[in-house]
C-alpha positions as CSV (number, residue, x, y, z in Angstrom):
1,M,-0.3,0.3,0.1
2,N,1.4,3.4,-1.2
3,A,1.1,5.6,1.9
4,C,0.9,8.8,0.2
5,G,-2.4,7.8,-1.9
6,G,-5.1,8.7,0.3
7,G,-5.5,11.7,3.0
8,Y,-7.7,15.1,3.3
9,L,-9.4,15.6,-0.3
10,P,-8.1,19.0,-0.6
11,H,-4.6,18.3,0.2
12,R,-4.5,15.8,-3.1
13,F,-6.1,18.3,-5.9
14,S,-4.9,19.1,-8.6
15,K,-6.3,20.7,-12.1
16,A,-3.9,18.1,-14.3
17,N,-5.6,15.1,-12.3
18,G,-8.1,16.0,-10.4
19,Y,-7.7,14.1,-6.8
20,D,-6.0,11.3,-8.7
21,N,-2.1,12.5,-6.8
22,P,-0.6,11.6,-3.3
23,S,-0.6,13.8,-0.4
24,V,1.1,17.3,-0.3
25,Y,2.3,15.3,3.0
26,C,4.3,12.5,1.3
27,D,8.1,13.3,2.2
28,D,6.3,14.0,5.5
29,L,5.0,11.1,6.1
30,Y,7.7,8.7,4.9
31,A,10.2,10.7,6.9
32,M,7.6,10.2,10.3
33,F,7.4,6.6,8.9
34,E,11.3,5.9,8.4
35,N,11.6,7.3,12.5
36,M,9.2,5.4,13.7
37,Q,10.9,2.2,11.8
38,F,14.2,3.2,13.3
39,V,12.8,4.2,16.8
40,L,11.1,0.4,16.6
41,E,13.9,-1.6,15.5
42,N,16.3,-0.2,18.2
43,H,13.7,-0.7,21.2
44,L,12.2,-4.4,20.5
45,Y,13.6,-7.2,21.7
46,V,12.6,-10.9,21.6
47,S,13.0,-13.7,23.9
48,K,14.7,-16.5,23.3
49,P,13.8,-19.7,25.0
50,D,16.7,-19.5,27.3
51,G,15.7,-16.0,29.2
52,S,18.0,-14.0,27.3
53,R,16.9,-11.4,24.6
54,V,18.4,-10.0,21.2
55,N,17.3,-7.0,19.9
56,V,15.0,-7.7,16.6
57,R,17.2,-5.8,14.4
58,D,19.5,-8.4,15.3
59,T,17.3,-10.7,14.6
60,L,16.0,-9.7,11.4
61,A,19.5,-9.2,9.9
62,G,20.4,-12.8,9.4
63,A,16.2,-13.6,7.9
64,V,16.3,-14.7,4.4
65,P,14.0,-12.0,2.2
66,V,11.0,-13.4,1.4
67,N,11.5,-12.8,-2.5
68,A,14.2,-15.0,-2.4
69,R,13.1,-17.7,-0.6
70,H,11.4,-19.4,-3.6
71,S,14.2,-17.9,-5.7
72,I,16.7,-21.4,-4.8
73,S,15.0,-24.1,-7.0
74,E,17.4,-23.0,-9.8
């Protein structure tokens, strides 16, 4: 889903495209989402069975990307 595809209609209007435009706040929305992702990734931990914790970012770093999982069949 595109984060900039909705919002308050007057913020999206142009004579050329009507309301079929991204929000005028698109850059600000992406900056906010990137900041939220950074804060969450640096403050969330996953509990391991032995009781220790590992940062979620470290857990994700070793994960195989979803789109790469099915390309191994070659």
